[in-house]
C-alpha positions in Angstrom: -35.4 20.2 69.6 -32.5 18.2 71.3 -29.0 18.9 70.3 -27.8 16.6 67.5 -31.0 15.9 66.4 -31.2 15.1 62.5 -34.9 15.0 62.0 -36.4 17.7 59.8 -39.6 17.4 61.7 -40.4 16.8 65.5 -43.6 16.3 67.5 -44.4 17.5 71.0 -46.9 15.7 73.3 -48.0 17.3 76.6 -50.4 15.0 78.7 -52.8 16.1 81.0 -54.6 13.7 83.3 -58.2 14.4 84.0 -59.2 14.9 87.5 -55.8 15.7 88.5 -53.9 18.4 90.0 -52.8 19.2 86.2 -55.6 21.4 85.7 -54.8 23.9 88.4 -51.2 23.7 87.3 -52.0 24.5 83.6 -54.3 27.4 84.9 -51.3 28.9 86.8 -49.2 28.9 83.5 -51.9 30.3 81.4 -52.4 33.1 83.8 -48.8 33.8 83.9 -48.5 33.7 80.1 -51.4 36.2 79.8 -49.9 38.5 82.5 -46.4 38.5 80.9 -47.8 39.0 77.5 -50.0 41.9 78.5 -47.3 43.7 80.2 -44.8 43.1 77.3 -47.4 44.2 74.7 -48.6 47.1 76.4 -52.0 45.9 76.2 -52.7 46.5 79.8 -53.4 50.3 80.8 -52.0 49.8 84.4 -48.8 51.0 85.5 -48.7 48.3 88.3 -49.1 44.6 87.5 -49.7 41.9 90.2 -48.3 38.4 89.5 -50.3 35.4 90.5 -47.5 33.4 91.8 -49.0 33.8 95.4 -52.3 31.7 94.2 -52.5 28.7 96.6 -54.5 25.9 96.9 -56.5 24.9 100.2 -56.1 21.2 101.4 -59.8 21.0 100.6 -59.2 22.2 97.1 -56.3 19.7 96.6 -58.6 16.9 97.8 -61.2 18.1 95.6 -58.7 17.9 92.6 -57.7 14.5 93.6 -61.3 13.1 93.2 -62.3 15.0 90.4 -64.5 17.6 92.1 -66.5 19.4 89.5 -66.6 22.5 91.4 -62.8 22.8 91.0 -63.4 22.7 87.1 -66.1 25.2 87.5 -64.1 27.4 89.4 -60.9 27.2 87.2 -63.2 28.3 84.2 -64.8 31.2 85.9 -61.4 32.5 87.3 -60.0 32.4 83.5 -63.0 34.3 82.4 -62.8 36.8 85.4 -59.0 37.5 84.3 -59.7 37.8 80.6 -62.8 40.3 81.5 -60.3 42.2 83.7 -58.0 42.5 80.8 -60.8 43.8 78.5 -61.9 46.1 81.3 -58.4 47.6 81.3 -58.3 47.8 77.7 -61.4 49.6 77.3 -60.5 51.9 80.0 -57.5 53.0 77.8 -59.7 53.4 75.0 -61.9 55.6 76.6 -59.1 57.8 77.8 -57.9 58.2 74.0 -61.4 58.9 73.1 -61.5 61.6 75.3 -58.4 62.9 74.1 -59.6 62.7 70.6 -62.6 64.5 71.4 -60.7 67.3 73.1 -58.1 67.6 70.1 -60.3 67.6 67.1 -61.9 71.0 67.3 -58.7 72.7 67.5 -57.4 70.6 64.6 -60.6 71.1 62.5 -60.2 74.9 63.0 -56.7 74.8 61.6 -57.8 72.8 58.7 -60.6 74.9 57.8 -58.2 78.2 58.1 -55.7 76.4 55.7 -58.4 75.3 53.3 -59.8 79.0 53.1 -56.2 80.5 52.7 -55.5 77.8 50.0 -58.5 78.9 48.0 -57.9 82.7 48.3 -54.3 82.0 47.3 -55.3 80.0 44.4 -57.7 82.4 43.1 -54.9 85.1 43.4 -52.5 82.9 41.5 -55.0 82.7 38.5 -55.7 86.2 38.6 -52.3 87.3 38.6 -50.5 84.8 36.6 -48.4 85.7 33.8 -46.1 84.2 31.0 -42.6 83.9 32.0 -40.0 83.2 29.3 -36.8 80.8 29.5 -34.6 83.7 29.7 -36.5 85.1 32.6 -36.9 81.6 34.3 -33.2 81.1 34.0 -32.0 84.4 35.2 -34.6 84.1 38.2 -33.3 80.6 39.1 -29.6 81.3 39.0 -30.1 84.3 41.3 -32.2 82.0 43.7 -29.7 79.1 43.7 -27.1 81.5 44.7 -29.4 83.2 47.4 -29.9 79.5 48.7 -26.3 78.9 49.0 -25.7 81.9 51.0 -28.8 81.2 53.3 -27.4 78.3 55.0 -28.1 78.4 58.9 -29.0 82.0 58.8 -31.0 83.0 61.8 -33.8 85.4 60.1 -35.7 84.6 57.2 -36.0 87.2 54.4 -37.8 88.0 51.2 -35.8 87.1 48.0 -38.2 88.3 45.4 -41.7 88.2 43.8 -43.0 85.4 41.6 -46.4 85.3 40.1 -47.6 87.8 42.8 -46.3 85.5 45.5 -43.4 86.4 48.1 -40.3 83.8 47.6 -38.9 83.7 51.1 -35.5 82.3 52.1 -36.4 80.7 55.6 -34.5 81.0 58.9 -32.2 78.0 59.9 -32.0 76.3 56.6 -29.8 73.4 56.8 -27.6 72.4 53.9 -29.1 68.9 53.8 -32.5 70.4 53.2 -32.5 73.5 51.3 -35.9 75.1 50.6 -37.9 78.1 50.0 -41.3 79.3 51.2 -44.0 80.7 49.0 -46.3 83.2 50.5 -49.2 84.9 48.9 -50.0 87.4 51.6 -53.1 85.7 52.9 -51.5 84.4 56.1 -50.1 81.1 55.1 -46.8 79.9 53.3 -46.0 76.9 51.4 -43.0 74.6 51.6 -41.1 74.2 48.3 -37.9 71.9 48.4 -34.9 73.1 46.4 -31.6 71.0 45.4 -28.5 73.1 45.3 -26.6 70.4 43.1 -28.9 69.0 40.7 -31.5 71.7 40.2 -31.3 73.6 37.1 -32.2 77.3 37.1 -35.3 77.0 34.9 -36.2 73.6 37.2 -36.3 76.2 40.3 -39.3 78.3 38.9 -40.8 74.9 37.3 -41.0 73.9 41.0 -42.7 77.2 42.3 -45.2 76.4 39.3 -45.8 73.2 40.6 -46.7 74.1 43.9 -48.9 77.1 42.9 -50.9 75.2 40.0 -51.9 72.5 42.7 -53.4 74.9 45.5 -56.7 74.3 44.4 -56.1 70.3 44.7 -54.5 71.3 48.2 -57.7 73.3 49.3 -59.7 70.0 48.1 -57.5 67.6 50.3 -57.9 69.9 53.2 -61.6 69.9 52.8 -61.7 66.1 52.8 -59.4 66.3 55.8 -62.0 68.4 57.9 -64.6 66.1 56.8 -62.8 63.1 58.1 -62.1 65.0 61.4 -65.7 65.5 61.8 -66.4 61.9 61.1 -63.8 60.7 63.7 -65.3 63.3 66.2 -68.9 61.8 65.9 -67.7 58.4 66.1 -65.5 59.1 68.9 -68.5 60.6 71.0 -70.9 57.7 69.7 -68.1 55.0 71.0 -67.7 57.0 74.2 -71.4 56.6 75.3 -70.7 53.0 75.4 -68.7 53.7 78.4 -67.2 50.3 79.9 -69.5 47.4 79.4 -67.1 45.2 81.4 -67.6 46.6 84.7 -71.1 44.7 85.3 -69.5 41.4 84.1 -66.7 41.6 86.4 -69.0 42.0 89.4 -71.2 38.9 88.3 -68.2 36.9 87.8 -66.8 37.8 91.3 -70.0 37.0 92.9 -69.9 33.6 91.1 -66.5 32.6 92.3 -67.5 33.9 95.8 -70.6 31.3 95.6 -68.3 28.5 94.4 -65.8 29.1 97.0 -68.5 29.3 99.9 -69.4 25.7 98.5 -66.0 24.4 98.4 -65.9 25.6 102.1 -69.0 24.0 102.8 -67.9 20.4 101.5 -64.7 20.9 103.3 -66.4 21.4 106.5 -68.8 18.7 106.0 -66.1 16.3 105.3 -64.2 17.4 108.4 -67.3 16.7 110.5 -67.9 13.4 109.0 -64.4 12.7 109.7 -64.8 13.6 113.4 -67.8 11.8 113.8 
C-alpha cells in the first residue's frame, strides 16, 4: 500500500500479544467501528448516539491486563455481547414501530384495492356488453380528432370530456404536460384508467388501439387487484404475529448488565485485596 510499491499483491500482519493491553485497545477499536458503521448505515433507530471514547481503565484493570487476569477477558467478551445486544434491541424497536405503521395503514389500502377491483370488474362487464365493431375509417377519424384535441390540451386547468368510445368516456385531463400526453377512460362507476398517448409517433388508428388495449385487460386488472388484496391481508397477519414477539432483547440486556456488575465487583475486590496485602 506504500507509494512506489510495484508488487501486485501485499500482506498486512497485525500482531496481538496475549495477556497484554492489546485486548482492551482492540475492544475500543471494535466498539468505535460498530458505533460509526451503525450510525452511517442508519441501522440504529436512535437519534442520538454516544461515542465510547470516554471509556477508561482503572489502575487495577491495567494491572490485571498486564498479568493476564481472566476476569478482564471475561469482561471484554461480556461488554462486546452487551453492545451487540443493544444494537439488536434498537433495531427491533425500529421494526416494532414499522410493524405498527403497517398494521395501521393496511386496512385503508385494502379497502381502496377492493373498491378498485370491484369497479374494474363492473367496467369490464360493461365493456363486454357494449363493445361494438369499429371500422378503420371510424378509427382514423376518431384518432385524428383525439390527437388534435390533445395538442390543444397542454397545461389546461380543467379536465373535459372529449367523446365516447365503446360506452366509455374519453377524458382530456387537467394540467397535462407536453412531455406526458395522456387521456383518462371512465366507465361511469367512479374510476378512470390512465392511457398514454404520444403526440408525434402515435397514428390515429393507434389511438383507438391503445384504448382497446386498456379495456380488453380490465378483467386482468381486476385479477391483479384481487391478488394485491390477498397479499395485503397476508402482510397484515404476518405483521400482527411478528408484533406479538415484542422485543426479545430486553431481558438479555438486563442479564448482561448484571453479569458485568458482578465482574466489576470481583475486579474491585481483587484490587482492594491487593491494596490491603501491600499495606500489610
